[in-house]
py3Dmol code that shows the C-alpha trace and the ligand (Angstrom):
import py3Dmol

protein = """\
ATOM      1  CA  MET A   1      69.969  24.566 -10.940  1.00  0.00           C
ATOM      2  CA  THR A   2      70.266  26.066  -7.452  1.00  0.00           C
ATOM      3  CA  GLN A   3      73.174  24.809  -5.438  1.00  0.00           C
ATOM      4  CA  TYR A   4      73.121  24.747  -1.630  1.00  0.00           C
ATOM      5  CA  ARG A   5      76.680  25.130  -0.515  1.00  0.00           C
ATOM      6  CA  THR A   6      76.663  25.016   3.258  1.00  0.00           C
ATOM      7  CA  VAL A   7      75.525  22.105   5.377  1.00  0.00           C
ATOM      8  CA  SER A   8      73.131  24.466   7.192  1.00  0.00           C
ATOM      9  CA  GLU A   9      71.544  25.485   3.893  1.00  0.00           C
ATOM     10  CA  ALA A  10      71.161  21.862   2.860  1.00  0.00           C
ATOM     11  CA  VAL A  11      69.640  20.924   6.236  1.00  0.00           C
ATOM     12  CA  GLN A  12      67.157  23.820   5.928  1.00  0.00           C
ATOM     13  CA  ARG A  13      66.265  23.016   2.357  1.00  0.00           C
ATOM     14  CA  ARG A  14      65.857  19.236   2.773  1.00  0.00           C
ATOM     15  CA  MET A  15      62.343  17.996   3.202  1.00  0.00           C
ATOM     16  CA  SER A  16      60.416  14.925   2.201  1.00  0.00           C
ATOM     17  CA  VAL A  17      59.437  15.770  -1.342  1.00  0.00           C
ATOM     18  CA  ARG A  18      56.263  14.017  -2.497  1.00  0.00           C
ATOM     19  CA  ALA A  19      55.999  15.309  -6.075  1.00  0.00           C
ATOM     20  CA  PHE A  20      58.911  15.140  -8.510  1.00  0.00           C
ATOM     21  CA  LYS A  21      59.435  16.285 -12.060  1.00  0.00           C
ATOM     22  CA  PRO A  22      59.999  13.363 -14.476  1.00  0.00           C
ATOM     23  CA  ASP A  23      63.368  14.669 -15.744  1.00  0.00           C
ATOM     24  CA  PRO A  24      66.034  11.977 -15.436  1.00  0.00           C
ATOM     25  CA  VAL A  25      69.041  12.183 -13.122  1.00  0.00           C
ATOM     26  CA  PRO A  26      72.305  11.228 -14.865  1.00  0.00           C
ATOM     27  CA  GLY A  27      73.700   7.881 -13.730  1.00  0.00           C
ATOM     28  CA  ALA A  28      77.053   9.516 -12.954  1.00  0.00           C
ATOM     29  CA  VAL A  29      75.371  11.884 -10.471  1.00  0.00           C
ATOM     30  CA  VAL A  30      73.502   9.039  -8.776  1.00  0.00           C
ATOM     31  CA  ARG A  31      76.671   6.989  -8.511  1.00  0.00           C
ATOM     32  CA  GLU A  32      78.566   9.986  -7.108  1.00  0.00           C
ATOM     33  CA  LEU A  33      75.884  10.503  -4.432  1.00  0.00           C
ATOM     34  CA  ILE A  34      75.804   6.844  -3.428  1.00  0.00           C
ATOM     35  CA  GLU A  35      79.589   6.712  -3.226  1.00  0.00           C
ATOM     36  CA  ALA A  36      80.126  10.072  -1.496  1.00  0.00           C
ATOM     37  CA  ALA A  37      77.497   9.258   1.171  1.00  0.00           C
ATOM     38  CA  ALA A  38      79.658   6.308   2.228  1.00  0.00           C
ATOM     39  CA  ARG A  39      81.846   8.866   4.057  1.00  0.00           C
ATOM     40  CA  ALA A  40      79.096   8.601   6.697  1.00  0.00           C
ATOM     41  CA  PRO A  41      80.380   7.226   9.994  1.00  0.00           C
ATOM     42  CA  SER A  42      79.525   3.736  11.242  1.00  0.00           C
ATOM     43  CA  GLY A  43      80.351   1.951  14.474  1.00  0.00           C
ATOM     44  CA  GLY A  44      83.546  -0.059  13.970  1.00  0.00           C
ATOM     45  CA  ASN A  45      83.516   1.244  10.387  1.00  0.00           C
ATOM     46  CA  LEU A  46      81.266  -1.717   9.514  1.00  0.00           C
ATOM     47  CA  GLN A  47      79.611   0.290   6.711  1.00  0.00           C
ATOM     48  CA  PRO A  48      76.601  -2.019   6.963  1.00  0.00           C
ATOM     49  CA  TRP A  49      74.582  -0.301   4.208  1.00  0.00           C
ATOM     50  CA  VAL A  50      73.767  -2.079   0.962  1.00  0.00           C
ATOM     51  CA  VAL A  51      72.255   0.123  -1.729  1.00  0.00           C
ATOM     52  CA  HIS A  52      70.381  -0.713  -4.926  1.00  0.00           C
ATOM     53  CA  ALA A  53      69.461   2.014  -7.428  1.00  0.00           C
ATOM     54  CA  LEU A  54      66.841   1.746 -10.171  1.00  0.00           C
ATOM     55  CA  SER A  55      65.976   4.102 -13.011  1.00  0.00           C
ATOM     56  CA  GLY A  56      64.713   3.900 -16.602  1.00  0.00           C
ATOM     57  CA  GLN A  57      63.505   0.491 -17.764  1.00  0.00           C
ATOM     58  CA  PRO A  58      64.283  -1.480 -14.571  1.00  0.00           C
ATOM     59  CA  LEU A  59      62.358   1.106 -12.533  1.00  0.00           C
ATOM     60  CA  ALA A  60      59.425   0.932 -14.967  1.00  0.00           C
ATOM     61  CA  GLU A  61      59.435  -2.868 -14.649  1.00  0.00           C
ATOM     62  CA  PHE A  62      59.556  -2.658 -10.865  1.00  0.00           C
ATOM     63  CA  LYS A  63      56.661  -0.184 -10.747  1.00  0.00           C
ATOM     64  CA  ALA A  64      54.596  -2.384 -13.076  1.00  0.00           C
ATOM     65  CA  LEU A  65      55.249  -5.382 -10.816  1.00  0.00           C
ATOM     66  CA  VAL A  66      54.216  -3.409  -7.737  1.00  0.00           C
ATOM     67  CA  ALA A  67      51.087  -2.095  -9.465  1.00  0.00           C
ATOM     68  CA  SER A  68      50.050  -5.687 -10.237  1.00  0.00           C
ATOM     69  CA  ARG A  69      50.594  -6.745  -6.606  1.00  0.00           C
ATOM     70  CA  LEU A  70      49.623  -3.580  -4.720  1.00  0.00           C
ATOM     71  CA  MET A  71      47.125  -5.341  -2.447  1.00  0.00           C
ATOM     72  CA  ASP A  72      49.457  -8.291  -1.940  1.00  0.00           C
ATOM     73  CA  ARG A  73      51.265  -6.887   1.093  1.00  0.00           C
ATOM     74  CA  ASP A  74      53.678  -8.793   3.322  1.00  0.00           C
ATOM     75  CA  GLU A  75      53.870  -8.680   7.066  1.00  0.00           C
ATOM     76  CA  PRO A  76      56.658  -6.105   7.648  1.00  0.00           C
ATOM     77  CA  GLU A  77      59.878  -7.674   8.885  1.00  0.00           C
ATOM     78  CA  TYR A  78      60.220  -4.969  11.516  1.00  0.00           C
ATOM     79  CA  HIS A  79      57.949  -2.564  13.392  1.00  0.00           C
ATOM     80  CA  VAL A  80      57.894   0.652  11.375  1.00  0.00           C
ATOM     81  CA  TYR A  81      56.556   2.270  14.561  1.00  0.00           C
ATOM     82  CA  PRO A  82      56.517   0.776  18.038  1.00  0.00           C
ATOM     83  CA  PRO A  83      53.161  -0.837  18.854  1.00  0.00           C
ATOM     84  CA  ASN A  84      50.758   1.383  20.860  1.00  0.00           C
ATOM     85  CA  LEU A  85      52.681   4.555  20.144  1.00  0.00           C
ATOM     86  CA  TRP A  86      52.769   6.800  23.242  1.00  0.00           C
ATOM     87  CA  GLU A  87      52.794  10.548  23.750  1.00  0.00           C
ATOM     88  CA  PRO A  88      54.244  12.801  22.501  1.00  0.00           C
ATOM     89  CA  LEU A  89      55.250  10.522  19.597  1.00  0.00           C
ATOM     90  CA  ARG A  90      51.648   9.581  18.857  1.00  0.00           C
ATOM     91  CA  THR A  91      50.542  13.188  18.402  1.00  0.00           C
ATOM     92  CA  ARG A  92      53.588  14.044  16.314  1.00  0.00           C
ATOM     93  CA  ARG A  93      52.788  11.209  13.923  1.00  0.00           C
ATOM     94  CA  TYR A  94      49.118  12.207  13.741  1.00  0.00           C
ATOM     95  CA  GLN A  95      50.012  15.874  13.199  1.00  0.00           C
ATOM     96  CA  VAL A  96      52.328  15.298  10.263  1.00  0.00           C
ATOM     97  CA  GLY A  97      49.619  13.261   8.527  1.00  0.00           C
ATOM     98  CA  GLU A  98      47.042  15.994   9.120  1.00  0.00           C
ATOM     99  CA  ASP A  99      49.445  18.699   7.866  1.00  0.00           C
ATOM    100  CA  LEU A 100      50.207  16.655   4.754  1.00  0.00           C
ATOM    101  CA  TYR A 101      46.563  16.106   3.840  1.00  0.00           C
ATOM    102  CA  ALA A 102      45.651  19.705   4.736  1.00  0.00           C
ATOM    103  CA  SER A 103      48.215  20.912   2.173  1.00  0.00           C
ATOM    104  CA  LEU A 104      46.168  19.027  -0.417  1.00  0.00           C
ATOM    105  CA  ASP A 105      42.731  19.925   1.005  1.00  0.00           C
ATOM    106  CA  ILE A 106      41.926  16.260   1.624  1.00  0.00           C
ATOM    107  CA  PRO A 107      39.720  16.118   4.731  1.00  0.00           C
ATOM    108  CA  ARG A 108      39.621  13.226   7.211  1.00  0.00           C
ATOM    109  CA  GLU A 109      36.299  11.932   5.826  1.00  0.00           C
ATOM    110  CA  ASP A 110      37.767  11.596   2.325  1.00  0.00           C
ATOM    111  CA  LYS A 111      39.283   8.184   2.957  1.00  0.00           C
ATOM    112  CA  LEU A 112      39.661   7.433  -0.749  1.00  0.00           C
ATOM    113  CA  GLY A 113      41.423  10.739  -1.392  1.00  0.00           C
ATOM    114  CA  ARG A 114      43.873  10.050   1.434  1.00  0.00           C
ATOM    115  CA  LEU A 115      44.433   6.515   0.178  1.00  0.00           C
ATOM    116  CA  GLN A 116      45.101   7.768  -3.338  1.00  0.00           C
ATOM    117  CA  GLN A 117      47.683  10.217  -2.019  1.00  0.00           C
ATOM    118  CA  PHE A 118      49.280   7.479   0.116  1.00  0.00           C
ATOM    119  CA  ALA A 119      49.382   5.165  -2.917  1.00  0.00           C
ATOM    120  CA  LYS A 120      51.669   7.671  -4.677  1.00  0.00           C
ATOM    121  CA  ASN A 121      54.395   6.111  -2.545  1.00  0.00           C
ATOM    122  CA  ALA A 122      54.209   3.147  -4.942  1.00  0.00           C
ATOM    123  CA  GLU A 123      55.131   5.501  -7.804  1.00  0.00           C
ATOM    124  CA  PHE A 124      58.036   7.008  -5.849  1.00  0.00           C
ATOM    125  CA  PHE A 125      55.995  10.213  -6.138  1.00  0.00           C
ATOM    126  CA  GLY A 126      57.005  10.417  -9.803  1.00  0.00           C
ATOM    127  CA  ALA A 127      60.754  10.441  -9.078  1.00  0.00           C
ATOM    128  CA  PRO A 128      63.020   9.148 -11.864  1.00  0.00           C
ATOM    129  CA  VAL A 129      65.293   7.291  -9.424  1.00  0.00           C
ATOM    130  CA  ALA A 130      64.529   4.767  -6.694  1.00  0.00           C
ATOM    131  CA  LEU A 131      67.009   3.607  -4.088  1.00  0.00           C
ATOM    132  CA  PHE A 132      66.628   0.668  -1.717  1.00  0.00           C
ATOM    133  CA  PHE A 133      68.613   0.092   1.454  1.00  0.00           C
ATOM    134  CA  SER A 134      69.002  -3.374   2.888  1.00  0.00           C
ATOM    135  CA  VAL A 135      70.825  -4.699   5.903  1.00  0.00           C
ATOM    136  CA  HIS A 136      72.110  -8.067   7.097  1.00  0.00           C
ATOM    137  CA  ARG A 137      69.516  -9.739   9.310  1.00  0.00           C
ATOM    138  CA  ASP A 138      72.007 -10.197  12.143  1.00  0.00           C
ATOM    139  CA  CYS A 139      72.671  -6.458  12.332  1.00  0.00           C
ATOM    140  CA  GLY A 140      71.046  -4.693  15.260  1.00  0.00           C
ATOM    141  CA  PRO A 141      70.049  -1.155  16.296  1.00  0.00           C
ATOM    142  CA  PRO A 142      73.622   0.247  16.079  1.00  0.00           C
ATOM    143  CA  GLN A 143      73.946  -0.801  12.436  1.00  0.00           C
ATOM    144  CA  TRP A 144      70.437   0.417  11.597  1.00  0.00           C
ATOM    145  CA  SER A 145      71.473   3.737  13.073  1.00  0.00           C
ATOM    146  CA  ASP A 146      74.582   3.684  10.825  1.00  0.00           C
ATOM    147  CA  ILE A 147      72.331   3.193   7.806  1.00  0.00           C
ATOM    148  CA  GLY A 148      70.248   6.161   8.963  1.00  0.00           C
ATOM    149  CA  MET A 149      73.393   8.272   8.984  1.00  0.00           C
ATOM    150  CA  TYR A 150      74.261   7.026   5.525  1.00  0.00           C
ATOM    151  CA  ILE A 151      70.802   7.934   4.213  1.00  0.00           C
ATOM    152  CA  GLN A 152      70.844  11.410   5.786  1.00  0.00           C
ATOM    153  CA  THR A 153      74.294  12.058   4.319  1.00  0.00           C
ATOM    154  CA  LEU A 154      73.004  11.033   0.899  1.00  0.00           C
ATOM    155  CA  MET A 155      69.908  13.216   1.295  1.00  0.00           C
ATOM    156  CA  LEU A 156      71.996  16.295   2.128  1.00  0.00           C
ATOM    157  CA  LEU A 157      74.435  15.648  -0.717  1.00  0.00           C
ATOM    158  CA  ALA A 158      71.422  15.359  -3.029  1.00  0.00           C
ATOM    159  CA  VAL A 159      70.189  18.786  -1.894  1.00  0.00           C
ATOM    160  CA  GLU A 160      73.651  20.226  -2.532  1.00  0.00           C
ATOM    161  CA  ARG A 161      73.228  19.161  -6.166  1.00  0.00           C
ATOM    162  CA  GLY A 162      69.740  20.671  -6.451  1.00  0.00           C
ATOM    163  CA  LEU A 163      68.071  17.267  -6.060  1.00  0.00           C
ATOM    164  CA  ASP A 164      65.518  16.117  -3.487  1.00  0.00           C
ATOM    165  CA  THR A 165      64.464  12.923  -1.776  1.00  0.00           C
ATOM    166  CA  CYS A 166      61.772  11.165   0.199  1.00  0.00           C
ATOM    167  CA  ALA A 167      62.731   8.215   2.395  1.00  0.00           C
ATOM    168  CA  GLN A 168      60.067   5.500   2.202  1.00  0.00           C
ATOM    169  CA  GLU A 169      59.342   2.896   4.840  1.00  0.00           C
ATOM    170  CA  PHE A 170      56.228   2.334   2.749  1.00  0.00           C
ATOM    171  CA  TRP A 171      58.243  -0.391   1.043  1.00  0.00           C
ATOM    172  CA  SER A 172      58.536  -2.436   4.239  1.00  0.00           C
ATOM    173  CA  VAL A 173      55.264  -4.212   3.379  1.00  0.00           C
ATOM    174  CA  TYR A 174      56.649  -5.285   0.024  1.00  0.00           C
ATOM    175  CA  GLY A 175      59.802  -6.851   1.425  1.00  0.00           C
ATOM    176  CA  LYS A 176      59.415 -10.220  -0.322  1.00  0.00           C
ATOM    177  CA  LEU A 177      58.602  -8.674  -3.693  1.00  0.00           C
ATOM    178  CA  ILE A 178      61.609  -6.355  -3.469  1.00  0.00           C
ATOM    179  CA  HIS A 179      63.802  -9.186  -2.211  1.00  0.00           C
ATOM    180  CA  GLY A 180      62.940 -11.174  -5.331  1.00  0.00           C
ATOM    181  CA  PHE A 181      63.223  -8.266  -7.760  1.00  0.00           C
ATOM    182  CA  LEU A 182      66.597  -7.096  -6.468  1.00  0.00           C
ATOM    183  CA  GLU A 183      67.800 -10.671  -5.853  1.00  0.00           C
ATOM    184  CA  LEU A 184      68.863  -9.768  -2.338  1.00  0.00           C
ATOM    185  CA  PRO A 185      70.701 -12.509  -0.462  1.00  0.00           C
ATOM    186  CA  GLN A 186      68.496 -14.492   1.946  1.00  0.00           C
ATOM    187  CA  ASP A 187      70.407 -13.164   4.950  1.00  0.00           C
ATOM    188  CA  HIS A 188      69.489  -9.584   4.019  1.00  0.00           C
ATOM    189  CA  MET A 189      66.311  -7.682   4.751  1.00  0.00           C
ATOM    190  CA  LEU A 190      64.936  -4.496   3.302  1.00  0.00           C
ATOM    191  CA  PHE A 191      65.011  -1.411   5.502  1.00  0.00           C
ATOM    192  CA  CYS A 192      63.458   1.242   3.254  1.00  0.00           C
ATOM    193  CA  GLY A 193      63.331   2.856  -0.155  1.00  0.00           C
ATOM    194  CA  LEU A 194      64.066   6.409  -1.216  1.00  0.00           C
ATOM    195  CA  ALA A 195      62.699   8.514  -4.064  1.00  0.00           C
ATOM    196  CA  LEU A 196      65.321  10.762  -5.689  1.00  0.00           C
ATOM    197  CA  GLY A 197      64.839  13.452  -8.296  1.00  0.00           C
ATOM    198  CA  TRP A 198      63.972  17.055  -9.061  1.00  0.00           C
ATOM    199  CA  ARG A 199      61.429  18.763  -6.815  1.00  0.00           C
ATOM    200  CA  ASP A 200      58.202  19.968  -8.409  1.00  0.00           C
ATOM    201  CA  GLU A 201      58.190  23.431  -6.844  1.00  0.00           C
ATOM    202  CA  ASP A 202      54.595  24.076  -7.949  1.00  0.00           C
ATOM    203  CA  ALA A 203      53.090  21.020  -6.237  1.00  0.00           C
ATOM    204  CA  ALA A 204      51.022  21.911  -3.152  1.00  0.00           C
ATOM    205  CA  VAL A 205      52.248  18.760  -1.408  1.00  0.00           C
ATOM    206  CA  ASN A 206      55.748  20.265  -1.393  1.00  0.00           C
ATOM    207  CA  GLY A 207      54.562  23.651  -0.166  1.00  0.00           C
ATOM    208  CA  TRP A 208      54.528  23.052   3.586  1.00  0.00           C
ATOM    209  CA  SER A 209      57.083  22.273   6.235  1.00  0.00           C
ATOM    210  CA  SER A 210      56.795  19.548   8.865  1.00  0.00           C
ATOM    211  CA  ARG A 211      56.844  20.767  12.480  1.00  0.00           C
ATOM    212  CA  ARG A 212      59.504  20.136  15.080  1.00  0.00           C
ATOM    213  CA  ALA A 213      58.994  19.792  18.805  1.00  0.00           C
ATOM    214  CA  PRO A 214      60.502  22.671  20.820  1.00  0.00           C
ATOM    215  CA  PHE A 215      64.059  22.195  22.066  1.00  0.00           C
ATOM    216  CA  ASP A 216      63.078  21.944  25.755  1.00  0.00           C
ATOM    217  CA  GLU A 217      60.866  18.951  25.010  1.00  0.00           C
ATOM    218  CA  TRP A 218      63.790  16.731  24.005  1.00  0.00           C
ATOM    219  CA  ALA A 219      67.128  18.315  25.022  1.00  0.00           C
ATOM    220  CA  THR A 220      68.877  19.479  28.159  1.00  0.00           C
ATOM    221  CA  MET A 221      72.168  21.346  28.562  1.00  0.00           C
ATOM    222  CA  ARG A 222      74.153  21.500  31.762  1.00  0.00           C
ATOM    223  CA  GLY A 223      77.378  23.248  32.728  1.00  0.00           C
ATOM    224  CA  PHE A 224      77.342  25.921  30.025  1.00  0.00           C
ATOM    225  CA  ASP A 225      77.739  29.695  30.600  1.00  0.00           C
TER     226      ASP A 225
END
"""
ligand_1 = """\
31
FMN
C 63.269 6.136 7.442
C 62.162 7.018 6.957
C 61.070 6.472 6.309
C 60.051 7.282 5.822
N 59.016 6.715 5.134
C 58.111 7.513 4.504
C 57.155 6.947 3.614
O 57.068 5.732 3.420
N 56.315 7.796 2.954
C 56.350 9.154 3.133
O 55.568 9.877 2.502
N 57.262 9.722 3.983
C 58.143 8.930 4.650
N 59.098 9.474 5.458
C 59.153 10.933 5.630
C 58.741 11.387 7.028
O 57.339 11.410 7.119
C 59.352 12.783 7.231
O 60.750 12.669 7.266
C 58.884 13.487 8.495
O 57.499 13.685 8.490
C 59.592 14.843 8.648
O 59.350 15.640 7.498
P 60.509 16.168 6.551
O 61.301 14.993 6.061
O 59.790 16.866 5.430
O 61.360 17.096 7.363
C 60.110 8.690 6.003
C 61.209 9.234 6.668
C 62.215 8.422 7.150
C 63.402 9.047 7.845
"""
view = py3Dmol.view(width=600, height=400)
view.addModel(protein, "pdb")
view.setStyle({"model": 0}, {"cartoon": {"style": "trace"}})
view.addModel(ligand_1, "xyz")
view.setStyle({"model": 1}, {"stick": {}})
view.zoomTo()
view.show()
C-alpha cells in the first residue's frame, strides 16, 4: 500500500473519497489513528473531541437502523451552513455539487440520480469504518474549531497509512438516532461523522479534484520582501 511520507504529500493526496473498497481496516490501525490525532492542538488543551468508531457487526446494525429510518430526519442541532449563504460562499457550494455530479454524468434534471448519489452518505460510501465526533453542548466556536483540527489531523494520518476519509455533516439530521445508538450523554451533541477506509481508485466519483479559490480572494500579506 502506498505510503505518503511528507505532510505536503498527505495534504495533496487527501480528498473526500466517496467510494471505498469493502476491505476491513484492522482495529489496531483505527485505534492508532484516533489516538495519534489527539496530538492536535486545542485552546487551553481542552481536547474537547469525543470519538466513537464503528466497524463490523455494530456498523452493520447502525446502517440497518438508518436504512429503516432514512426519511425520519431530525431538525439539525446546528446550522450546517449559515442561512441565506452569500457570495462567494454560495457559488463555491453550488460549484462543488455540480463538479461532483458531473464526474458521474448525473445532470441537474436527474433529481432521482442525484438523490441516490447523496443517499450513499448513509452507507458511508461503502467504507468499512465509521467515526462519529460529538461535543459538549456548552462548547462554543473555539472548541468546534479544535475538533476540526483533530479531524484534519486524523484525515492526514489516515492518508499517511494509505487510507482515505470523507467527513460527513450528512449525519447532522440523524442526531437523535445517533445519540441513542451510541448512548451519548444528554449534554453532548453530534458534530459529524467520517467514513474511513481504502479508496476505490477506479470509481469515477473519486476521479476529480474540488476547486480552491485563488489566494488573492482570501489572503493578504504585508511587510514581506
Ligand atoms: C465537516 C465536514 C463535513 C462534510 N460533510 C460532507 C457530507 O456530509 N457528505 C459529503 O459527501 N461530503 C462532505 N464533506 C466534504 C466536503 O464537501 C469537501 O471537503 C469539500 O467539497 C472539499 O473537497 P475535498 O475534501 O475533496 O478537498 C464534508 C467536509 C467537512 C470538512
